[in-house]
All heavy atoms as an XYZ file, in Angstrom:
616
protein
N       0.820     -1.182      0.000
C       0.000      0.000      0.000
C       0.859      1.239      0.000
O       2.063      1.186     -0.198
N       0.217      2.374      0.256
C       0.919      3.655      0.289
C       0.531      4.423      1.545
O      -0.597      4.340      2.004
C       0.559      4.498     -0.933
C       1.111      3.946     -2.214
C       0.905      4.916     -3.340
C       1.559      4.366     -4.587
N       1.713      5.364     -5.617
N       1.508      5.180      2.065
C       1.234      6.082      3.174
C       0.427      7.232      2.607
O       0.849      7.906      1.673
C       2.540      6.602      3.810
C       3.372      5.450      4.371
C       2.254      7.647      4.878
C       2.763      4.762      5.554
N      -0.748      7.460      3.160
C      -1.615      8.526      2.680
C      -1.230      9.846      3.328
O      -1.077     10.846      2.661
C      -3.070      8.175      2.977
C      -4.050      9.178      2.416
O      -3.817      9.662      1.296
O      -5.051      9.468      3.086
N      -1.053      9.834      4.642
C      -0.755     11.070      5.363
C      -0.015     10.742      6.649
O      -0.275      9.726      7.286
C      -2.062     11.798      5.685
C      -1.877     13.145      6.289
C      -3.208     13.873      6.512
O      -4.268     13.316      6.223
O      -3.142     15.007      7.000
N       0.924     11.607      7.011
C       1.616     11.523      8.301
C       1.231     12.784      9.056
O       1.342     13.883      8.537
C       3.141     11.432      8.123
C       3.496     10.188      7.315
C       3.842     11.423      9.476
C       4.947     10.075      6.931
N       0.766     12.629     10.279
C       0.283     13.772     11.043
C       0.641     13.615     12.503
O       1.045     12.548     12.947
C      -1.234     13.946     10.869
C      -2.027     12.682     11.088
C      -2.535     12.382     12.339
C      -2.248     11.798     10.049
C      -3.263     11.220     12.545
C      -2.975     10.634     10.233
C      -3.481     10.343     11.491
N       0.512     14.720     13.251
C       0.822     14.724     14.673
C       2.172     15.344     14.946
O       2.913     15.683     14.029
N       2.517     15.509     16.222
C       3.816     16.083     16.579
C       4.957     15.141     16.196
O       4.756     13.935     16.038
C       3.735     16.275     18.100
C       2.666     15.351     18.550
C       1.709     15.198     17.400
N       6.132     15.702     16.056
C       7.278     14.934     15.563
C       7.684     13.797     16.504
O       8.236     12.795     16.076
C       8.458     15.889     15.275
C       9.421     15.266     14.285
C       9.174     16.284     16.542
C      10.362     16.224     13.657
N       7.356     13.921     17.787
C       7.746     12.879     18.744
C       6.636     11.867     19.020
O       6.845     10.909     19.749
C       8.230     13.518     20.047
C       7.181     14.391     20.679
O       6.131     14.647     20.102
N       7.465     14.870     21.873
N       5.434     12.080     18.445
C       4.326     11.141     18.633
C       3.431     11.170     17.399
O       2.263     11.501     17.477
C       3.540     11.502     19.893
N       4.000     10.850     16.253
C       3.281     10.960     14.986
C       2.393      9.750     14.720
O       2.552      8.700     15.326
C       4.260     11.149     13.825
C       5.267     10.040     13.711
C       4.997      8.924     12.955
C       6.476     10.124     14.360
C       5.916      7.893     12.844
C       7.399      9.100     14.257
C       7.119      7.986     13.502
N       1.448      9.932     13.836
C       0.562      8.871     13.374
C       0.550      8.911     11.857
O       0.990      9.878     11.256
C      -0.855      9.086     13.895
S      -0.990      9.000     15.681
N       0.036      7.864     11.248
C      -0.071      7.879      9.793
C      -1.322      7.132      9.365
O      -1.850      6.305     10.090
C       1.159      7.271      9.143
S       1.358      5.515      9.404
N      -1.791      7.498      8.173
C      -2.900      6.769      7.572
C      -2.359      6.075      6.324
O      -1.508      6.612      5.629
C      -4.057      7.701      7.245
O      -3.658      8.694      6.335
N      -2.862      4.879      6.065
C      -2.358      4.046      4.975
C      -3.497      3.700      4.031
O      -4.599      3.389      4.468
C      -1.738      2.741      5.545
C      -1.260      1.830      4.441
C      -0.622      3.045      6.517
N      -3.203      3.753      2.733
C      -4.142      3.266      1.718
C      -3.611      1.908      1.266
O      -2.607      1.830      0.566
C      -4.215      4.218      0.536
C      -5.021      5.445      0.803
C      -5.279      6.201     -0.474
C      -6.187      7.370     -0.179
N      -6.550      8.101     -1.393
N      -4.270      0.830      1.689
C      -3.757     -0.500      1.322
C      -3.992     -0.803     -0.158
O      -4.878     -0.234     -0.797
C      -4.569     -1.448      2.200
C      -5.777     -0.686      2.604
C      -5.427      0.764      2.550
N      -3.153     -1.682     -0.696
C      -3.326     -2.141     -2.075
C      -4.651     -2.881     -2.196
O      -5.207     -3.366     -1.208
C      -2.194     -3.074     -2.483
C      -0.897     -2.340     -2.715
O      -0.885     -1.136     -2.916
N       0.206     -3.069     -2.694
N      -5.127     -2.982     -3.415
C      -6.373     -3.689     -3.672
C      -6.231     -5.150     -3.231
O      -5.222     -5.796     -3.483
C      -6.702     -3.633     -5.168
C      -8.121     -4.011     -5.481
C      -8.469     -3.724     -6.929
O      -8.070     -2.675     -7.443
O      -9.146     -4.575     -7.527
N      -7.217     -5.638     -2.524
C      -7.199     -7.011     -2.040
C      -6.691     -7.149     -0.610
O      -6.828     -8.204     -0.004
N      -6.099     -6.088     -0.061
C      -5.623     -6.108      1.330
C      -6.718     -5.529      2.216
O      -7.220     -4.431      1.979
C      -4.324     -5.286      1.490
C      -3.226     -5.788      0.541
C      -3.851     -5.284      2.925
C      -2.737     -7.186      0.841
N      -7.077     -6.256      3.243
C      -8.131     -5.803      4.152
C      -7.517     -5.014      5.314
O      -6.562     -5.474      5.938
C      -8.914     -6.992      4.692
C      -9.673     -7.728      3.609
C     -10.458     -8.885      4.179
C     -11.206     -9.585      3.061
N     -11.989    -10.703      3.569
N      -8.068     -3.837      5.607
C      -7.547     -3.042      6.727
C      -7.631     -3.775      8.062
O      -6.841     -3.521      8.963
C      -8.434     -1.797      6.744
C      -9.013     -1.713      5.380
C      -9.118     -3.125      4.886
N      -8.587     -4.717      8.193
C      -8.732     -5.465      9.445
C      -7.545     -6.383      9.721
O      -7.366     -6.840     10.845
C     -10.008     -6.302      9.409
C     -11.261     -5.440      9.303
O     -11.168     -4.231      9.636
O     -12.316     -5.957      8.887
N      -6.720     -6.638      8.699
C      -5.569     -7.517      8.898
C      -4.452     -6.836      9.685
O      -3.540     -7.496     10.160
C      -5.035     -8.020      7.553
O      -4.527     -6.942      6.786
N      -4.531     -5.508      9.837
C      -3.541     -4.771     10.619
C      -4.049     -4.619     12.045
O      -5.180     -4.205     12.265
C      -3.287     -3.385     10.017
C      -2.632     -3.435      8.670
C      -3.399     -3.383      7.517
C      -1.260     -3.552      8.557
C      -2.804     -3.433      6.276
C      -0.660     -3.599      7.318
C      -1.431     -3.545      6.177
N      -3.214     -4.928     12.999
C      -3.576     -4.835     14.407
C      -2.937     -3.597     15.035
O      -1.862     -3.163     14.613
C      -3.109     -6.080     15.174
C      -3.659     -7.381     14.605
C      -5.155     -7.468     14.726
C      -5.650     -8.768     14.125
N      -7.004     -8.707     13.677
N      -3.589     -3.047     16.051
C      -3.060     -1.889     16.755
C      -1.723     -2.240     17.390
O      -1.563     -3.303     17.976
C      -4.059     -1.442     17.826
C      -3.663     -0.165     18.511
C      -4.719      0.289     19.490
C      -4.294      1.575     20.148
N      -5.293      2.089     21.069
N      -0.745     -1.334     17.231
C       0.583     -1.547     17.802
C       1.526     -2.307     16.889
O       2.696     -2.479     17.217
N       1.041     -2.763     15.743
C       1.871     -3.497     14.784
C       2.895     -2.542     14.181
O       2.580     -1.403     13.862
C       0.991     -4.080     13.685
C       1.673     -5.018     12.776
C       1.542     -6.413     13.278
C       2.009     -7.364     12.179
N       2.066     -8.702     12.643
N       4.147     -2.991     14.014
C       5.186     -2.147     13.444
C       4.983     -2.002     11.946
O       4.592     -2.936     11.260
C       6.572     -2.727     13.712
C       7.007     -2.562     15.142
C       8.445     -2.948     15.297
C       8.876     -2.724     16.728
N      10.295     -2.969     16.916
N       5.270     -0.801     11.482
C       5.151     -0.471     10.071
C       6.535     -0.080      9.572
O       7.181      0.800     10.121
C       4.174      0.696      9.907
C       3.969      1.223      8.512
C       3.221      0.185      7.681
C       3.192      2.513      8.555
N       7.015     -0.738      8.535
C       8.331     -0.449      7.984
C       8.170      0.308      6.672
O       7.389     -0.083      5.814
C       9.115     -1.743      7.759
C       9.447     -2.444      9.048
C       8.636     -3.459      9.539
C      10.567     -2.081      9.786
C       8.928     -4.101     10.729
C      10.865     -2.708     10.980
C      10.041     -3.724     11.439
O      10.330     -4.350     12.614
N       8.929      1.407      6.540
C       8.866      2.244      5.349
C      10.275      2.364      4.779
O      11.230      2.640      5.509
C       8.331      3.653      5.694
C       6.971      3.561      6.368
C       8.257      4.528      4.456
C       6.491      4.878      6.932
N      10.382      2.195      3.479
C      11.663      2.369      2.794
C      12.053      3.845      2.869
O      11.304      4.714      2.443
C      11.533      1.923      1.338
C      12.841      1.983      0.576
O      13.880      2.359      1.173
O      12.831      1.653     -0.620
N      13.213      4.160      3.404
C      13.643      5.551      3.565
C      13.827      6.258      2.227
O      13.782      7.486      2.168
C      14.944      5.639      4.377
O      15.939      4.840      3.748
C      14.725      5.168      5.802
N      14.018      5.521      1.160
C      14.140      6.125     -0.168
C      12.807      6.676     -0.669
O      12.769      7.470     -1.596
C      14.683      5.104     -1.172
C      16.082      4.625     -0.860
C      17.097      5.761     -0.945
O      17.070      6.546     -1.871
N      17.971      5.840      0.045
N      11.711      6.267     -0.068
C      10.378      6.711     -0.474
C       9.899      7.923      0.321
O       8.817      8.438      0.074
C       9.355      5.575     -0.298
C       9.662      4.347     -1.100
C       9.352      4.596     -2.547
C       9.550      3.320     -3.350
N       9.168      3.490     -4.733
N      10.685      8.380      1.278
C      10.285      9.491      2.140
C      10.885     10.808      1.673
O      11.944     10.837      1.060
C      10.741      9.229      3.583
C      10.143      8.009      4.265
C      10.789      7.809      5.626
C       8.644      8.145      4.406
N      10.208     11.917      1.977
C      10.740     13.244      1.720
C      11.680     13.623      2.853
O      11.520     13.154      3.984
C       9.593     14.256      1.640
C       8.619     14.065      0.491
C       7.432     15.005      0.664
C       9.283     14.304     -0.836
N      12.660     14.483      2.594
C      13.585     14.894      3.663
C      12.846     15.623      4.782
O      11.961     16.444      4.527
C      14.553     15.845      2.965
C      14.344     15.672      1.503
C      12.992     15.087      1.312
N      13.197     15.333      6.017
C      12.541     15.935      7.175
C      12.744     17.446      7.212
O      11.897     18.177      7.723
C      13.069     15.312      8.469
C      12.273     15.725      9.686
S      12.861     15.065     11.238
C      12.532     13.353     11.030
N      13.823     17.935      6.618
C      14.129     19.360      6.605
C      12.994     20.161      5.961
O      12.740     21.299      6.340
C      15.450     19.596      5.831
C      15.779     21.061      5.721
C      16.569     18.852      6.500
N      12.279     19.561      5.028
C      11.181     20.252      4.346
C      10.021     20.553      5.286
O       9.200     21.402      5.008
C      10.668     19.420      3.181
C      11.659     19.349      2.053
C      11.148     18.612      0.881
N       9.960     19.246      0.327
C       9.327     18.814     -0.736
N       9.760     17.762     -1.380
N       8.245     19.424     -1.186
N       9.938     19.855      6.413
C       8.809     20.004      7.329
C       9.169     20.761      8.597
O       8.303     21.037      9.412
C       8.255     18.623      7.687
C       7.846     17.851      6.476
C       8.677     16.896      5.931
C       6.637     18.110      5.867
C       8.313     16.184      4.803
C       6.253     17.409      4.729
C       7.088     16.451      4.200
N      10.438     21.103      8.761
C      10.885     21.818      9.949
C      11.041     23.300      9.632
O      11.327     23.658      8.486
C      12.219     21.244     10.432
C      12.189     19.778     10.850
C      13.589     19.296     11.165
C      11.286     19.576     12.044
N      10.876     24.168     10.637
C      11.085     25.601     10.383
C      12.545     25.862     10.028
O      13.441     25.198     10.542
C      10.705     26.264     11.705
C      10.648     25.194     12.711
C      10.486     23.886     11.997
N      12.764     26.822      9.140
C      14.137     27.112      8.730
C      14.862     27.835      9.851
O      14.298     28.649     10.567
C      14.146     27.955      7.457
O      13.565     29.210      7.703
N      16.134     27.560      9.993
C      16.923     28.171     11.056
C      17.705     29.374     10.545
O      18.422     30.005     11.291
C      17.896     27.140     11.648
O      18.766     26.672     10.634
N      17.577     29.703      9.242
C      18.349     30.804      8.673
C      17.826     32.164      9.134
O      18.558     33.133      9.124
C      18.330     30.730      7.142
O      17.020     30.892      6.660
N      16.560     32.242      9.482
C      16.001     33.491      9.954
C      15.647     34.452      8.837
O      15.118     35.512      9.074
N      15.929     34.102      7.613
C      15.627     34.978      6.489
C      15.196     34.156      5.302
O      14.778     33.016      5.422
N      15.336     34.765      4.137
C      14.959     34.059      2.923
C      15.986     32.981      2.605
O      17.168     33.153      2.832
C      14.880     35.029      1.754
C      13.729     35.989      1.845
C      13.673     36.835      0.594
C      12.475     37.757      0.620
N      12.392     38.556     -0.592
N      15.510     31.892      2.056
C      16.424     30.855      1.612
C      16.945     31.240      0.240
O      16.319     31.988     -0.497
C      15.720     29.497      1.560
O      14.662     29.539      0.632
N      18.081     30.720     -0.141
C      18.698     31.075     -1.403
C      18.177     30.290     -2.575
O      18.615     30.501     -3.694
N      17.254     29.369     -2.345
C      16.776     28.519     -3.424
C      15.824     29.226     -4.365
O      15.303     30.293     -4.072
N      15.638     28.604     -5.503
C      14.687     29.146     -6.473
C      13.287     28.768     -6.037
O      13.076     27.769     -5.381
C      14.953     28.556     -7.852
C      16.271     28.997     -8.450
C      16.437     28.414     -9.830
C      17.738     28.826    -10.450
N      17.923     28.260    -11.770
N      12.348     29.580     -6.443
C      10.970     29.278     -6.116
C      10.039     30.048     -7.019
O      10.458     30.920     -7.772
N       8.799     29.702     -6.940
C       7.813     30.433     -7.719
C       7.365     31.632     -6.913
O       7.293     31.588     -5.708
C       6.611     29.535     -8.021
C       6.963     28.400     -8.954
C       5.730     27.611     -9.284
C       6.068     26.494    -10.245
N       4.907     25.698    -10.592
N       7.063     32.673     -7.594
C       6.593     33.856     -6.906
C       6.905     35.098     -7.693
O       7.370     35.043     -8.833
N       6.678     36.213     -7.083
C       6.849     37.503     -7.738
C       8.327     37.813     -7.935
O       9.145     37.532     -7.072
C       6.190     38.575     -6.877
C       6.040     39.898     -7.558
C       5.241     40.840     -6.689
C       5.030     42.145     -7.431
N       4.290     43.102     -6.645
N       8.640     38.420     -9.063
C       9.986     38.901     -9.367
C      11.047     37.805     -9.295
O      12.077     37.959     -8.655
C      10.371     40.049     -8.432
C       9.434     41.234     -8.571
O       8.894     41.419     -9.672
O       9.253     41.963     -7.578
N      10.809     36.706     -9.927
C      11.779     35.610     -9.945
C      12.481     35.513    -11.296
O      12.628     34.453    -11.861
C      11.101     34.280     -9.612
C      10.613     34.200     -8.180
C      11.766     34.132     -7.230
C      11.273     33.995     -5.815
N      12.308     34.020     -4.849
N      12.854     36.659    -11.854
C      13.658     36.650    -13.056
C      12.879     36.634    -14.353
O      13.453     36.536    -15.416
N      11.598     36.738    -14.281
C      10.806     36.755    -15.505
C      10.621     38.201    -15.952
O      10.482     39.092    -15.138
C       9.437     36.095    -15.288
C       9.548     34.617    -15.041
C       8.192     33.978    -15.047
C       8.341     32.479    -14.892
N       7.101     31.786    -15.027
N      10.582     38.405    -17.257
C      10.379     39.737    -17.809
C       8.939     40.183    -17.649
O       8.091     39.462    -17.149
N       8.679     41.376    -18.115
C       7.330     41.928    -17.995
C       6.368     41.259    -18.949
O       5.172     41.349    -18.769
C       7.353     43.429    -18.239
C       8.037     44.194    -17.136
C       7.938     45.679    -17.368
C       8.617     46.442    -16.257
N       8.519     47.876    -16.450
N       6.873     40.625    -19.982
C       6.008     39.927    -20.910
C       5.463     40.835    -21.990
O       5.856     41.986    -22.115
N       4.588     40.296    -22.769
C       3.987     41.045    -23.864
C       2.564     41.412    -23.489
O       1.819     40.605    -22.977
C       3.974     40.197    -25.138
C       5.351     39.829    -25.618
C       5.274     38.962    -26.846
C       6.669     38.546    -27.279
N       6.622     37.641    -28.409
N       2.206     42.618    -23.804
C       0.850     43.060    -23.516
C       0.709     44.527    -23.795
O       1.696     45.254    -23.899
N      -0.527     44.965    -23.913
C      -0.739     46.362    -24.283
C      -0.346     47.335    -23.177
O      -0.032     48.467    -23.443
C      -2.194     46.585    -24.699
C      -3.203     46.467    -23.590
C      -4.590     46.785    -24.086
C      -5.547     46.862    -22.916
N      -6.866     47.283    -23.330
N      -0.344     46.891    -21.916
C      -0.017     47.785    -20.804
C       1.417     47.609    -20.332
O       1.751     47.953    -19.211
C      -0.975     47.540    -19.628
C      -2.400     47.954    -19.952
O      -2.568     48.834    -20.798
O      -3.323     47.371    -19.354
N       2.248     47.086    -21.173
C       3.627     46.811    -20.778
C       4.334     48.096    -20.365
O       4.471     49.028    -21.142
C       4.388     46.169    -21.944
C       5.794     45.792    -21.608
C       6.442     45.069    -22.761
C       7.889     44.789    -22.444
N       8.568     44.172    -23.558
N       4.757     48.147    -19.118
C       5.514     49.286    -18.630
C       4.679     50.516    -18.315
O       5.232     51.551    -17.967
N       3.400     50.457    -18.437
C       2.561     51.630    -18.163
C       1.902     51.507    -16.795
O       1.643     50.428    -16.314
C       1.478     51.769    -19.239
C       2.031     52.043    -20.603
C       0.897     52.210    -21.600
C       1.438     52.462    -23.005
N       0.371     52.577    -23.969
N       1.632     52.660    -16.216
C       0.865     52.695    -14.986
C       1.687     52.566    -13.723
O       1.157     52.566    -12.639
N       2.991     52.481    -13.827
C       3.827     52.363    -12.638
C       4.864     53.466    -12.676
O       5.271     53.923    -13.728
C       4.512     50.993    -12.568
C       3.539     49.875    -12.391
C       4.268     48.563    -12.258
C       3.280     47.432    -12.076
N       3.915     46.156    -11.968
N       5.305     53.873    -11.554
C       6.351     54.894    -11.491
C       5.799     56.231    -11.046
O       4.673     56.347    -10.579
N       6.628     57.266    -11.211
C       6.279     58.608    -10.748
C       5.312     59.273    -11.715
O       5.350     59.039    -12.916
C       7.529     59.462    -10.614
C       8.470     58.956     -9.546
C       9.667     59.857     -9.432
C      10.615     59.343     -8.364
N      11.791     60.184     -8.242
N       4.481     60.113    -11.158
C       3.532     60.881    -11.962
C       4.225     62.157    -12.410
O       4.773     62.891    -11.603
C       2.252     61.212    -11.158
C       1.326     62.095    -11.961
C       1.581     59.946    -10.697
N       4.211     62.414    -13.695
C       4.814     63.657    -14.217
C       3.805     64.780    -14.092
O       2.634     64.608    -14.365
C       5.218     63.452    -15.676
C       6.321     62.462    -15.839
C       6.730     62.353    -17.289
C       7.828     61.313    -17.440
N       8.220     61.168    -18.833
N       4.278     65.955    -13.732
C       3.328     67.015    -13.574
C       3.832     68.352    -13.824
O       4.486     69.011    -14.389
């Protein structure tokens, strides 16, 4: 099957599992150990608060990430100082 969701605090987490077709959820007993291949997991760093205190240096989606203004009829208009 597949891990559907991992939730709870880091020291007492729980998970929900979507079993493969033909596997009955009743076959799992409370307290049974669950083994997960570490290659199938995301890095824990992605879920912890960053310790840098500022912006990370990585690329990301968002405003002003190196894209030009693009093509359009209002290109470059409507921003800046008002001439008077």
